[in-house]
Structures are given as C-alpha cells and as structure tokens.
MARTOR-885589 format. One record per atom (N, C-alpha, C): residue in one letter; x, y, z. Coordinates in steps of 0.05 Angstrom, whole numbers, padded with zeros to 5 digits, always signed. Example, Ala and Ser with C-alpha at 12.3 -4.5 7.8 and 13.67 -1.06 7.14 Angstrom:
A+00264-00114+00156 A+00246-00090+00156 A+00264-00066+00156 S+00257-00045+00142 S+00273-00021+00143 S+00258+00001+00157 
This chain:
M+00817+01159+03470 M+00798+01181+03456 M+00817+01203+03447 K+00813+01207+03417 K+00829+01229+03406 K+00818+01257+03412 H+00832+01273+03429 H+00820+01300+03437 H+00820+01318+03411 F+00836+01313+03389 F+00833+01327+03371 F+00803+01330+03357 I+00783+01320+03369 I+00759+01311+03366 I+00754+01299+03337 L+00774+01281+03338 L+00775+01257+03318 L+00771+01232+03329 L+00743+01221+03318 L+00738+01196+03330 L+00753+01174+03314 A+00767+01159+03329 A+00777+01129+03312 A+00757+01114+03304 L+00761+01105+03283 L+00740+01090+03264 L+00746+01065+03274 P+00722+01052+03285 P+00721+01025+03302 P+00740+00999+03283 V+00759+00993+03298 V+00773+00968+03285 V+00768+00944+03304 L+00759+00921+03291 L+00748+00899+03305 L+00768+00876+03302 F+00776+00864+03326 F+00788+00844+03325 F+00772+00819+03317 L+00779+00806+03302 L+00768+00781+03287 L+00783+00755+03297 S+00775+00745+03314 S+00786+00720+03326 S+00777+00693+03314 A+00753+00690+03313 A+00740+00662+03300 A+00736+00659+03276 C+00729+00679+03259 C+00724+00683+03230 C+00738+00667+03214 D+00768+00664+03220 D+00787+00655+03206 D+00793+00627+03210 R+00783+00613+03230 R+00792+00589+03239 R+00777+00568+03218 D+00798+00552+03207 D+00791+00535+03186 D+00774+00507+03199 D+00753+00500+03187 D+00741+00477+03199 D+00757+00453+03191 V+00766+00437+03200 V+00785+00421+03189 V+00783+00389+03207 A+00774+00373+03189 A+00769+00345+03206 A+00788+00327+03197 A+00798+00318+03223 A+00820+00294+03212 A+00809+00271+03212 K+00812+00255+03193 K+00804+00226+03193 K+00824+00200+03194 N+00821+00189+03223 N+00851+00168+03223 N+00833+00143+03221 A+00843+00132+03197 A+00827+00101+03189 A+00851+00078+03193 L+00844+00059+03207 L+00857+00039+03210 L+00846+00018+03196 T+00855+00003+03171 T+00845-00012+03159 T+00858-00044+03160 T+00843-00060+03175 T+00861-00089+03176 T+00843-00112+03164 T+00858-00136+03159 T+00848-00160+03144 T+00838-00178+03163 K+00853-00179+03184 K+00848-00198+03205 K+00852-00191+03236 A+00839-00203+03256 A+00847-00192+03281 A+00869-00194+03288 P+00885-00167+03300 P+00911-00171+03312 P+00918-00190+03328 T+00943-00204+03329 T+00947-00216+03353 T+00961-00208+03376 A+00966-00216+03393 A+00973-00207+03422 A+01002-00187+03416 Q+01015-00202+03395 Q+01045-00197+03389 Q+01044-00170+03373 S+01026-00168+03353 S+01023-00146+03334 S+01011-00125+03352 N+00994-00124+03373 N+00978-00110+03386 N+01000-00097+03405 Q+01021-00112+03419 Q+01046-00105+03435 Q+01063-00086+03417 A+01065-00085+03392 A+01088-00077+03376 A+01076-00050+03364 A+01040-00055+03359 A+01036-00024+03351 A+01036-00010+03371 S+01040+00015+03362 S+01042+00040+03382 S+01020+00064+03374 E+01017+00071+03391 E+00992+00098+03386 E+01011+00119+03375 P+00994+00132+03366 P+01008+00159+03346 P+01009+00179+03370 A+01030+00193+03372 A+01039+00211+03390 A+01020+00235+03388 K+01012+00246+03407 K+00993+00271+03411 K+01009+00295+03405 P+00996+00310+03385 P+01004+00334+03374 P+01004+00346+03407 A+01030+00368+03407 A+01039+00389+03428 A+01013+00407+03426 A+01007+00408+03454 A+00986+00432+03462 A+00997+00460+03451 L+00976+00477+03437 L+00983+00499+03428 L+00988+00519+03455 P+01004+00538+03454 P+01005+00561+03472 P+00978+00574+03477 A+00967+00582+03503 A+00947+00595+03507 A+00945+00623+03501 L+00925+00635+03483 L+00922+00666+03473 L+00913+00677+03511 Q+00929+00691+03513 Q+00918+00704+03538 Q+00907+00736+03529 T+00891+00741+03546 T+00876+00771+03541 T+00878+00788+03570 I+00881+00812+03565 I+00885+00831+03588 I+00865+00853+03577 T+00848+00863+03597 T+00835+00886+03591 T+00832+00909+03613 G+00822+00934+03605 G+00823+00952+03622 G+00812+00981+03612 L+00815+00995+03629 L+00803+01026+03622 L+00835+01046+03619 A+00834+01061+03598 A+00853+01081+03598 A+00845+01103+03577 Q+00857+01126+03582 Q+00850+01151+03567 Q+00818+01157+03553 G+00802+01147+03578 G+00774+01151+03569 G+00762+01131+03551 T+00775+01113+03548 T+00758+01087+03532 T+00774+01064+03543 T+00769+01043+03533 T+00784+01016+03538 T+00802+01009+03527 Y+00821+00989+03535 Y+00844+00978+03516 Y+00843+00942+03522 S+00855+00930+03507 S+00855+00903+03507 S+00885+00896+03497 V+00895+00873+03507 V+00918+00860+03500 V+00914+00832+03496 K+00921+00821+03474 K+00916+00797+03467 K+00943+00783+03461 Y+00954+00760+03475 Y+00981+00760+03471 Y+00987+00727+03473 W+01009+00716+03465 W+01016+00684+03473 W+01046+00690+03475 R+01059+00667+03490 R+01084+00663+03490 R+01085+00638+03488 Q+01113+00618+03475 Q+01111+00593+03473 Q+01110+00573+03498 D+01122+00586+03520 D+01121+00569+03543 D+01097+00575+03566 N+01080+00598+03557 N+01056+00603+03566 N+01066+00616+03598 G+01097+00624+03597 G+01102+00628+03625 G+01092+00656+03642 I+01078+00673+03622 I+01074+00701+03634 I+01042+00700+03632 K+01031+00703+03663 K+00999+00700+03657 K+00991+00734+03661 P+00968+00736+03653 P+00955+00766+03651 P+00957+00783+03675 A+00954+00765+03702 A+00961+00779+03727 A+00984+00783+03735 A+01004+00778+03719 A+01034+00788+03723 A+01035+00811+03704 L+01024+00810+03682 L+01032+00838+03667 L+01010+00858+03669 K+00989+00853+03679 K+00966+00879+03676 K+00980+00900+03698 P+00983+00890+03723 P+00995+00924+03740 P+01019+00933+03727 D+01036+00924+03713 D+01058+00943+03695 D+01036+00957+03677 I+01025+00946+03658 I+01014+00960+03641 I+00993+00979+03645 D+00975+00978+03671 D+00957+00996+03685 D+00978+01021+03691 A+01002+01014+03706 A+01020+01030+03721 A+01033+01050+03695 E+01038+01036+03672 E+01046+01052+03648 E+01024+01071+03636 L+01004+01069+03637 L+00979+01081+03621 L+00979+01100+03639 A+00972+01095+03667 A+00966+01119+03687 A+00987+01141+03689 R+01020+01130+03681 R+01037+01145+03681 R+01041+01166+03660 I+01033+01154+03630 I+01024+01170+03607 I+01009+01192+03610 D+00984+01184+03624 D+00957+01198+03626 D+00968+01229+03646 K+00988+01221+03660 K+00998+01239+03680 K+01020+01257+03665 V+01033+01247+03644 V+01046+01268+03627 V+01031+01282+03603 M+01016+01272+03596 M+01002+01285+03567 M+00971+01291+03569 S+00953+01283+03590 S+00930+01284+03590 S+00921+01316+03591 N+00905+01326+03572 N+00890+01353+03575 N+00864+01354+03587 Y+00858+01331+03605 Y+00832+01332+03622 Y+00844+01325+03650 R+00861+01332+03657 R+00872+01338+03687 R+00887+01364+03689 D+00883+01378+03709 D+00903+01400+03713 D+00931+01394+03718 D+00937+01379+03731 D+00963+01367+03739 D+00981+01351+03722 S+00977+01349+03699 S+00989+01334+03681 S+01013+01357+03670 D+01032+01342+03662 D+01057+01356+03654 D+01047+01373+03628 I+01033+01365+03611 I+01024+01381+03588 I+01011+01404+03598 A+00987+01400+03611 A+00971+01421+03628 A+00983+01440+03640 V+01001+01434+03654 V+01017+01454+03670 V+01039+01475+03648 F+01044+01460+03629 F+01060+01480+03610 F+01037+01495+03594 N+01013+01484+03589 N+00992+01503+03579 N+00985+01526+03598 Q+00984+01519+03624 Q+00978+01542+03639 Q+01000+01564+03644 Q+01015+01556+03635 Q+01037+01579+03639 Q+01030+01601+03612 K+01024+01626+03620 K+01016+01642+03600 K+01039+01664+03594 V+01059+01655+03588 V+01087+01676+03583 V+01093+01671+03555 A+01105+01693+03544 A+01115+01690+03519 A+01150+01697+03524 D+01165+01689+03501 D+01195+01694+03500 D+01210+01681+03521 E+01200+01667+03537 E+01205+01655+03559 E+01213+01623+03562 P+01236+01612+03562 P+01237+01580+03559 P+01220+01573+03584 I+01202+01548+03576 I+01187+01536+03598 I+01195+01506+03590 A+01206+01498+03615 A+01221+01465+03619 A+01189+01447+03606 L+01206+01429+03594 L+01186+01402+03587 L+01210+01382+03592 N+01191+01358+03602 N+01207+01334+03602 N+01216+01324+03582 A+01237+01309+03576 A+01245+01298+03550 A+01222+01281+03534 E+01210+01263+03547 E+01185+01245+03536 E+01169+01265+03517 I+01157+01289+03530 I+01142+01311+03516 I+01163+01318+03489 L+01181+01329+03494 L+01200+01336+03469 L+01203+01320+03450 D+01205+01293+03457 D+01209+01272+03435 D+01186+01272+03418 L+01161+01273+03436 L+01135+01273+03420 L+01138+01301+03401 L+01144+01324+03410 L+01141+01345+03395 L+01156+01345+03365 K+01179+01328+03369 K+01197+01325+03347 K+01181+01305+03330 I+01170+01286+03337 I+01150+01273+03316 I+01127+01293+03302 S+01119+01312+03322 S+01097+01325+03315 S+01106+01348+03293 A+01132+01353+03299 A+01139+01373+03280 A+01145+01366+03257 E+01159+01338+03248 E+01160+01328+03227 E+01130+01324+03211 V+01114+01311+03220 V+01081+01307+03209 V+01073+01329+03204 H+01075+01352+03216 H+01067+01384+03216 H+01078+01391+03186 E+01100+01390+03184 E+01116+01403+03157 E+01109+01383+03136 K+01114+01361+03136 K+01101+01339+03116 K+01078+01341+03109 S+01050+01347+03129 S+01029+01348+03116 S+01017+01376+03112 L+01040+01391+03106 L+01032+01420+03095 L+01019+01433+03114 G+01022+01429+03139 G+01010+01445+03169 G+00984+01436+03177 C+00975+01414+03164 C+00948+01406+03170 C+00947+01385+03199 Y+00973+01373+03208 Y+00972+01360+03233 Y+00981+01384+03252 D+00970+01395+03271 D+00983+01417+03287 D+00968+01416+03315 P+00985+01409+03333 P+00981+01407+03366 P+00975+01428+03377 T+00975+01455+03360 T+00971+01478+03373 T+00941+01490+03367 I+00922+01467+03360 I+00898+01476+03344 I+00873+01482+03365 G+00883+01474+03395 G+00865+01472+03415 G+00845+01498+03414 P+00854+01521+03415 P+00836+01545+03418 P+00812+01547+03393 L+00816+01540+03374 L+00794+01538+03360 L+00776+01520+03365 F+00783+01496+03372 F+00758+01480+03380 F+00741+01488+03401 K+00749+01509+03416 K+00739+01524+03438 K+00719+01537+03430 I+00725+01559+03409 I+00709+01573+03398 I+00683+01564+03376 W+00690+01542+03369 W+00670+01524+03351 W+00651+01513+03368 G+00663+01505+03396 G+00640+01492+03414 G+00649+01465+03413 F+00668+01451+03400 F+00667+01423+03389 F+00675+01408+03420 K+00690+01421+03435 K+00695+01411+03462 K+00674+01406+03483 K+00655+01420+03476 K+00627+01413+03493 K+00611+01399+03478 D+00618+01392+03452 D+00596+01371+03438 D+00572+01391+03424 S+00576+01417+03420 S+00549+01430+03411 S+00572+01455+03387 L+00554+01463+03372 L+00554+01478+03348 L+00555+01508+03357 N+00577+01523+03351 N+00576+01548+03357 N+00592+01565+03332 I+00578+01576+03311 I+00587+01584+03291 I+00610+01613+03296 P+00630+01611+03298 P+00646+01641+03304 P+00648+01657+03284 S+00652+01684+03283 S+00656+01703+03263 S+00684+01699+03252 D+00691+01712+03233 D+00715+01707+03219 D+00734+01725+03233 E+00722+01745+03254 E+00741+01760+03266 E+00744+01749+03291 Q+00729+01729+03298 Q+00735+01712+03326 Q+00757+01689+03318 I+00752+01681+03292 I+00767+01655+03282 I+00799+01669+03273 N+00797+01692+03259 N+00828+01705+03259 N+00841+01708+03283 A+00827+01719+03301 A+00839+01727+03329 A+00850+01697+03348 K+00839+01674+03342 K+00845+01650+03354 K+00870+01639+03334 R+00871+01644+03309 R+00890+01638+03295 R+00915+01648+03299 Q+00916+01673+03312 Q+00942+01685+03322 Q+00958+01663+03337 L+00941+01649+03354 L+00956+01635+03372 L+00960+01604+03363 I+00956+01597+03338 I+00960+01575+03324 I+00980+01570+03308 G+00995+01550+03306 G+01018+01551+03282 G+01039+01538+03300 F+01045+01507+03294 F+01064+01495+03311 F+01094+01507+03299 A+01098+01511+03273 A+01126+01518+03264 A+01130+01542+03274 D+01113+01562+03274 D+01122+01595+03277 D+01115+01601+03306 K+01097+01589+03322 K+01091+01597+03345 K+01104+01584+03373 L+01122+01558+03363 L+01133+01553+03389 L+01161+01543+03379 T+01179+01549+03389 T+01209+01547+03388 T+01222+01524+03409 R+01227+01502+03397 R+01234+01480+03417 R+01264+01482+03419 Q+01272+01474+03445 Q+01295+01479+03452 Q+01306+01449+03461 A+01329+01445+03474 A+01341+01423+03483 A+01321+01411+03507 D+01318+01424+03526 D+01297+01420+03547 D+01274+01435+03556 S+01270+01452+03535 S+01243+01470+03537 S+01231+01478+03516 I+01206+01498+03518 I+01200+01510+03493 I+01193+01536+03500 V+01196+01553+03481 V+01192+01584+03484 V+01164+01588+03462 K+01148+01599+03478 K+01113+01607+03465 K+01123+01637+03455 E+01118+01643+03423 E+01114+01664+03414 E+01090+01682+03427 Q+01068+01671+03427 Q+01046+01677+03442 Q+01039+01664+03468 A+01031+01679+03486 A+01027+01668+03511 A+01001+01645+03517 G+00980+01652+03497 G+00958+01638+03501 G+00963+01612+03480 T+00987+01606+03465 T+00986+01585+03457 T+00988+01557+03468 T+00974+01535+03464 T+00976+01509+03479 T+00981+01486+03462 V+00988+01468+03475 V+00996+01443+03461 V+00978+01419+03470 D+00966+01401+03450 D+00951+01378+03458 D+00962+01359+03438 L+00973+01336+03456 L+00981+01316+03443 L+00969+01292+03442 S+00938+01291+03444 S+00921+01269+03445 S+00913+01257+03419 A+00927+01274+03396 A+00925+01263+03371 A+00936+01242+03361 I+00965+01236+03380 I+00982+01219+03382 I+00983+01199+03400 G+00969+01204+03425 G+00974+01197+03449 G+00958+01167+03447 Q+00943+01155+03435 Q+00939+01126+03437 Q+00955+01107+03423 G+00966+01122+03399 G+00989+01112+03388 G+01013+01105+03403 Y+01012+01125+03410 Y+01041+01127+03434 Y+01036+01102+03457 A+01013+01108+03467 A+01008+01091+03491 A+01009+01060+03480 V+01001+01051+03458 V+01004+01027+03447 V+01026+01021+03444 A+01049+01034+03429 A+01077+01029+03432 A+01089+01024+03459 K+01080+01037+03478 K+01090+01034+03503 K+01090+01006+03518 I+01058+01001+03513 I+01054+00974+03523 I+01065+00953+03507 N+01069+00952+03484 N+01079+00929+03468 N+01113+00929+03478 A+01121+00959+03479 A+01148+00954+03494 A+01149+00935+03521 I+01131+00938+03539 I+01127+00918+03564 I+01122+00891+03555 L+01113+00888+03532 L+01113+00855+03525 L+01135+00849+03519 Q+01151+00865+03498 Q+01177+00855+03493 Q+01197+00849+03513 Q+01197+00865+03535 Q+01209+00863+03552 Q+01210+00833+03570 H+01186+00823+03565 H+01180+00794+03576 H+01181+00773+03552 D+01194+00778+03531 D+01200+00762+03503 D+01166+00753+03499 I+01154+00773+03495 I+01126+00770+03486 I+01127+00783+03456 N+01127+00764+03431 N+01133+00778+03407 N+01110+00774+03390 N+01088+00759+03401 N+01061+00754+03387 N+01039+00767+03403 A+01029+00791+03393 A+01012+00807+03410 A+00994+00823+03390 L+00965+00830+03395 L+00950+00852+03387 L+00949+00869+03412 T+00952+00890+03414 T+00952+00906+03427 T+00931+00932+03419 E+00909+00938+03434 E+00890+00966+03422 E+00880+00978+03443 I+00879+01002+03438 I+00869+01029+03454 I+00846+01042+03444 G+00822+01039+03450 G+00797+01056+03433 G+00797+01047+03399 G+00805+01023+03392 G+00806+01018+03362 G+00829+01020+03346 E+00854+01034+03358 E+00880+01037+03350 E+00895+01013+03358 M+00909+01000+03336 M+00922+00974+03346 M+00950+00979+03335 L+00964+00958+03349 L+00989+00953+03345 L+00994+00920+03344 V+00996+00905+03323 V+01002+00876+03322 V+01026+00868+03312 T+01036+00853+03330 T+01063+00836+03319 T+01058+00804+03322 G+01079+00791+03307 G+01078+00763+03302 G+01045+00753+03291 T+01042+00728+03305 T+01022+00712+03291 T+01003+00706+03317 K+00979+00697+03311 K+00968+00679+03332 K+00978+00649+03338 P+00974+00636+03360 P+00989+00610+03367 P+00987+00589+03347 E+00970+00590+03331 E+00976+00568+03315 E+00985+00574+03288 G+01000+00599+03284 G+01018+00608+03265 G+01002+00622+03246 K+00975+00627+03251 K+00961+00634+03230 K+00960+00664+03233 P+00956+00687+03219 P+00954+00718+03218 P+00933+00719+03242 W+00942+00752+03251 W+00920+00763+03258 W+00904+00780+03240 R+00878+00778+03247 R+00859+00791+03225 R+00846+00815+03235 V+00842+00839+03227 V+00824+00859+03239 V+00807+00867+03219 G+00781+00878+03229 G+00763+00888+03216 G+00755+00916+03217 V+00750+00929+03195 V+00751+00960+03196 V+00719+00964+03186 E+00701+00973+03207 E+00675+00986+03204 E+00670+01001+03182 R+00646+00992+03168 R+00643+01014+03142 R+00636+01044+03156 P+00652+01063+03142 P+00649+01087+03156 P+00625+01107+03147 A+00599+01093+03156 A+00574+01109+03152 A+00559+01113+03177 P+00542+01135+03181 P+00528+01134+03205 P+00507+01113+03210 N+00509+01105+03235 N+00495+01081+03243 N+00500+01055+03232 S+00523+01051+03220 S+00532+01027+03208 S+00546+01007+03226 K+00543+00985+03233 K+00557+00969+03250 K+00572+00946+03232 K+00567+00946+03204 K+00579+00925+03184 K+00610+00929+03185 V+00623+00909+03179 V+00651+00909+03175 V+00653+00913+03141 S+00667+00930+03140 S+00669+00935+03108 S+00696+00922+03098 E+00718+00924+03110 E+00735+00905+03096 E+00753+00894+03121 I+00767+00870+03115 I+00783+00855+03134 I+00812+00861+03127 I+00829+00865+03147 I+00858+00868+03142 I+00873+00845+03150 T+00884+00829+03137 T+00898+00806+03151 T+00932+00813+03150 L+00941+00811+03176 L+00974+00821+03177 L+00992+00795+03182 T+01010+00796+03165 T+01023+00766+03152 T+01042+00764+03179 G+01050+00782+03193 G+01072+00777+03216 G+01097+00780+03207 K+01099+00789+03183 K+01126+00788+03177 K+01142+00819+03185 R+01123+00835+03195 R+01135+00859+03215 R+01110+00868+03233 Q+01118+00885+03252 Q+01100+00891+03271 Q+01086+00914+03254 T+01061+00923+03255 T+01043+00942+03241 T+01018+00950+03260 A+01024+00977+03259 A+01003+00994+03269 A+00977+00998+03248 V+00955+00995+03261 V+00930+01000+03244 V+00917+01019+03258 M+00920+01044+03249 M+00910+01070+03259 M+00887+01082+03240 T+00860+01092+03249 T+00839+01100+03235 T+00827+01128+03250 S+00828+01148+03234 S+00813+01167+03241 S+00785+01175+03226 G+00761+01179+03238 G+00739+01182+03220 G+00727+01205+03235 T+00709+01217+03214 T+00686+01238+03220 T+00658+01234+03219 Y+00653+01206+03208 Y+00626+01203+03202 Y+00603+01203+03223 R+00610+01200+03246 R+00595+01200+03267 R+00593+01223+03282 H+00609+01244+03280 H+00614+01265+03295 H+00613+01289+03272 Y+00587+01309+03271 Y+00584+01331+03256 Y+00556+01342+03264 F+00554+01366+03255 F+00530+01378+03257 F+00518+01385+03231 D+00493+01389+03227 D+00480+01398+03211 D+00463+01425+03219 K+00464+01444+03201 K+00454+01471+03211 K+00443+01486+03184 Q+00418+01491+03180 Q+00409+01509+03159 Q+00420+01496+03130 G+00422+01471+03132 G+00425+01459+03107 G+00454+01452+03100 K+00473+01458+03119 K+00497+01456+03116 K+00509+01438+03138 R+00524+01419+03131 R+00537+01395+03146 R+00573+01412+03155 Y+00572+01409+03182 Y+00596+01423+03192 Y+00612+01396+03210 S+00634+01391+03197 S+00652+01369+03207 S+00670+01375+03232 H+00671+01356+03244 H+00688+01360+03274 H+00714+01364+03265 I+00726+01358+03239 I+00751+01364+03236 I+00759+01390+03227 L+00775+01413+03237 L+00782+01432+03235 L+00808+01434+03220 D+00811+01448+03200 D+00840+01451+03187 D+00850+01479+03198 P+00870+01471+03206 P+00887+01498+03229 P+00890+01516+03209 R+00897+01512+03180 R+00904+01531+03171 R+00884+01551+03158 T+00858+01547+03162 T+00838+01564+03156 T+00819+01569+03178 G+00819+01552+03199 G+00804+01554+03226 G+00780+01548+03220 K+00771+01534+03200 K+00745+01522+03191 K+00739+01497+03187 P+00718+01487+03191 P+00719+01454+03184 P+00721+01448+03154 V+00735+01423+03159 V+00745+01418+03127 V+00715+01415+03111 E+00717+01415+03085 E+00692+01409+03068 E+00697+01389+03047 H+00718+01374+03046 H+00722+01351+03030 H+00705+01327+03037 D+00707+01306+03017 D+00689+01283+03020 D+00699+01261+03035 S+00727+01266+03050 S+00736+01240+03059 S+00725+01238+03089 V+00717+01216+03100 V+00701+01212+03121 V+00720+01192+03142 A+00737+01178+03130 A+00757+01168+03146 A+00784+01159+03132 V+00808+01157+03145 V+00832+01145+03136 V+00842+01127+03154 T+00848+01104+03136 T+00869+01085+03158 T+00900+01084+03146 V+00915+01085+03163 V+00945+01084+03167 V+00954+01057+03171 L+00972+01045+03156 L+00988+01024+03168 L+01017+01033+03166 L+01027+01032+03188 L+01065+01032+03191 L+01073+01018+03212 D+01090+01014+03215 D+01103+00998+03238 D+01112+01013+03260 D+01107+01045+03262 D+01109+01056+03282 D+01083+01066+03296 A+01072+01066+03318 A+01045+01070+03321 A+01043+01096+03329 T+01064+01113+03338 T+01058+01141+03343 T+01058+01152+03319 Y+01077+01147+03296 Y+01076+01164+03269 Y+01048+01152+03261 A+01045+01129+03265 A+01017+01123+03248 A+00991+01136+03253 D+00990+01140+03283 D+00969+01156+03297 D+00973+01184+03280 A+00986+01197+03287 A+00991+01224+03279 A+00985+01229+03245 W+00994+01208+03234 W+00986+01213+03205 W+00960+01203+03195 S+00946+01191+03214 S+00913+01185+03208 S+00905+01209+03209 T+00913+01231+03231 T+00900+01255+03243 T+00906+01274+03215 A+00930+01272+03207 A+00935+01293+03183 A+00925+01289+03158 L+00926+01259+03151 L+00915+01256+03126 L+00880+01257+03128 L+00870+01254+03151 L+00843+01257+03149 L+00837+01285+03146 C+00851+01308+03156 C+00849+01335+03151 C+00853+01341+03121 L+00871+01328+03117 L+00884+01339+03081 L+00859+01328+03064 G+00845+01300+03071 G+00830+01296+03052 G+00843+01274+03029 S+00826+01262+03019 S+00839+01242+02995 S+00854+01256+02978 K+00846+01279+02960 K+00853+01290+02939 K+00881+01304+02941 T+00885+01320+02964 T+00912+01324+02976 T+00930+01302+02988 G+00912+01291+03002 G+00925+01269+03026 G+00942+01244+03004 L+00927+01239+02987 L+00943+01216+02973 L+00967+01225+02960 A+00968+01248+02951 A+00989+01258+02940 A+01012+01258+02964 V+01008+01268+02986 V+01023+01271+03004 V+01030+01241+03015 A+01013+01220+03018 A+01021+01197+03025 A+01037+01181+03007 N+01036+01193+02981 N+01052+01180+02961 N+01079+01186+02960 K+01082+01214+02962 K+01106+01228+02971 K+01125+01215+02993 E+01107+01212+03011 E+01123+01204+03040 E+01123+01175+03044 Q+01105+01159+03023 Q+01105+01129+03025 Q+01094+01118+03044 I+01073+01132+03052 I+01056+01120+03078 I+01033+01104+03066 P+01033+01079+03072 P+01011+01066+03074 P+00982+01076+03081 A+00968+01083+03066 A+00940+01094+03077 A+00920+01091+03054 V+00891+01083+03069 V+00866+01079+03057 V+00848+01107+03060 F+00837+01120+03040 F+00818+01133+03044 F+00791+01131+03036 Y+00772+01135+03055 Y+00750+01134+03050 Y+00730+01158+03046 D+00717+01163+03021 D+00700+01190+03018 D+00673+01174+03016 M+00658+01193+03022 M+00628+01193+03020 M+00614+01212+02992 K+00610+01202+02974 K+00604+01216+02952 K+00571+01209+02943 D+00554+01229+02945 D+00523+01221+02938 D+00514+01196+02949 G+00522+01197+02978 G+00511+01170+02991 G+00528+01146+02985 K+00545+01144+02967 K+00562+01120+02965 K+00590+01120+02976 L+00601+01101+02982 L+00630+01101+02992 L+00654+01096+02969 V+00672+01113+02971 V+00690+01110+02948 V+00714+01105+02962 R+00734+01091+02956 R+00756+01083+02967 R+00784+01085+02945 H+00802+01096+02967 H+00824+01108+02952 H+00851+01094+02965 E+00865+01082+02951 E+00891+01070+02965 E+00918+01089+02955 S+00938+01096+02978 S+00963+01104+02968 S+00978+01080+02953 Q+00999+01088+02937 Q+01016+01067+02925 Q+01031+01047+02945 A+01033+01053+02967 A+01055+01037+02985 A+01037+01019+03000 V+01008+01016+02998 V+00989+00998+03008 V+00993+00971+02986 A+01000+00976+02964 A+01006+00956+02941 A+01035+00950+02947 T+01051+00964+02948 T+01082+00959+02943 T+01088+00940+02972 E+01077+00948+02994 E+01081+00933+03023 E+01060+00910+03029 Q+01048+00903+03007 Q+01029+00876+03006 Q+01039+00853+03023 A+01065+00850+03019 A+01077+00831+03037 A+01068+00823+03063 N+01066+00850+03075 N+01057+00854+03104 N+01030+00847+03113 W+01013+00849+03093 W+00982+00854+03101 W+00963+00846+03072 Q+00942+00834+03078 Q+00928+00838+03050 Q+00898+00848+03061 I+00886+00864+03042 I+00859+00880+03051 I+00836+00871+03034 K+00820+00859+03046 K+00793+00846+03027 K+00769+00860+03036 R+00750+00862+03017 R+00722+00871+03023 R+00714+00848+03043 A+00695+00856+03059 A+00675+00837+03074 A+00656+00827+03059 N+00646+00809+03063 N+00618+00796+03047 N+00592+00811+03056 
C-alpha cells in the first residue's frame, strides 16, 4: 500500500484472454489399405515437447497481497522452495522501512527528535534516499518523502477530512522539504528541524518487487511477472513464448472495467507502476478534496489527472515517478516526463469523460510494449 495516500490503480494480470484458439488437423489420405510392410515402415509423428509449467506463489505483504508467476525451462524450482525466501525478504524490508511499526529502521529514525546532529541510517535506506533526492529534484519538488506531517493535519491518515487553517499548514510546511530539511551524509542524515520525518512507502512496493525479482534471478528464473498490490515487474515471456499482458482498470469511481491492455514484448524487463486518486477523495460543501497533497503548497492538488501509469526497467524509480507525476498532473507532468524521457500515460477526468495523454517515450520505446484500448 502506498502510504503517501496514493492508491495504486489496479493492474490486472491477463492469463487466458490472449490464448490463440488453434485447432491442428492431421489428415492421412490413403488409396489402399496399408500392407504390413508399410505399417512397419510408417512412424508416428514425434510428440511435441511439453511446455514448462507456469508456477504461482501468493502471499501477504505491506498491507496487501503479492503474487509471483514464473517458469524455468527445466521446471526445477517449485513454489515451495522459493516462497520461504520471498516471505523472508518481504519481512526484512518491512522491518527496514515500514511506517506502521515502531521498531522499523525508518520509524526509529523518525522518533529521534534532534536537529543538527547526525542520525545513523543503514546503507539500504540511504540508497533509497539517493533515488528520492533525484526524483524530488527532477519533479520540481512534487515527490517529497518528508510530506508525512501534512497528511496528519488533513486527517488523511485516519481516512477522514479535516480542513486545516493556513496557519496550521504553514507551521507543518516548516518540517517539509526533502532538499533543504535533510542533509545526507555517507552513513547518516542530519535534520534541520527535529520534527522532520521520512516516509519511503511511495517507493516501497516498487523496491520490494525488484528485490523479489532479484531472488528469482538468483535461481536462473528470467521469465516472471511479480506483483505487489497491483505494482508489477515483468521479465521475459510466458512459457509458450507469448508476451505477458496486463490490464489497466478504468480510473473511475466504482468501475471494474479494463480500459487498456499493455502487451509486454519481453525485449527488456519492464515495471508497470500506476498511482491513482479516483477512489480516494472527499466531497465537502460542493468541493472535492483529493488525497494527493502537493508538498509545495501543503494542499490537495486541484488538477484533472486521476491516474498515471509509468513503464520503466527499474521498479523503484517507476514507483517514485508514478507518485511524482500524479502530483504534478498532466499539464506539467507531461513536460517533465518528456524532458526526463519517462514513458508515462496520464488519465484526466474532464466533465465526466476520460482524457488520455502519453509522453513521447511511450511511442519511442514501443518495441518494448504495445498499449491498446480494451473492447
């Protein structure tokens, strides 16, 4: 779950819809009854080699579910052998970066209310903060892991709306600002304000998906679809050599329809990360309040974008960028995505109609995927 209060737009694995209905007909035409000699000489056609089995692992992680579909040519690795390693890695990641347990590494960091003093952090978190810093800068500050205090005063963490005063917002904004409120050092972080906190959950699922894929690769599994809460990383193809296909749900309240199907060619691994707002919002006195807060204003965004899908080979970056681009909205976000060569699809809702926008990289990298509207 994206604890940035960004709901991952459901992305559906399509397993059977693209199977070709092919009937092979073998006809033997004879003009006379075969002799015993011809029967002996005739040989039965060789049976085709059995396709490797598509294996599936499922479980719970990060407040949602996960699934791994994979195959290997020799069928040598069964789910029962892989699942303990996957579950152990997910539990380890949870211990490092969960904001929903007091003993996680990031929670311990946040509990240290000190300023101008180095606070030790492990290398894994520091590496994620490097990615965060890059996306923060390139997204014009719209991606900001220090935004947590704003969600509290708006009530979003308790799934209720509380409209704070401008004075309350400005007070919390003194704690917000990844670029100037935190100083990263080799093995520590220095807070400018003691109350500044860090939340990495907006890239947590992407990072976890990548770590699961790394476990698969350690076992020479190069064809897989790994998913946590709708966030996906796809490698290779399905056993018969056909591409993986995923469906993107129409980003509208109460909709269960698939609006688009993304066919992934297998030429490279591809993360499919989607952030959406269309199910999480509040209406009050004729005004709609999005769950997406812009850290630069401290207030909910007011643009028309309701979802963004990003396709990158790096799942952690893809997760971060889907968050950042949804905050920016299509008008500014498309310009940023084009500048940074990020394949992204924006979905805007205008007057009840869904309007779609693609960044330039969606077309320039179409050798890696095809995106078609569902019927």
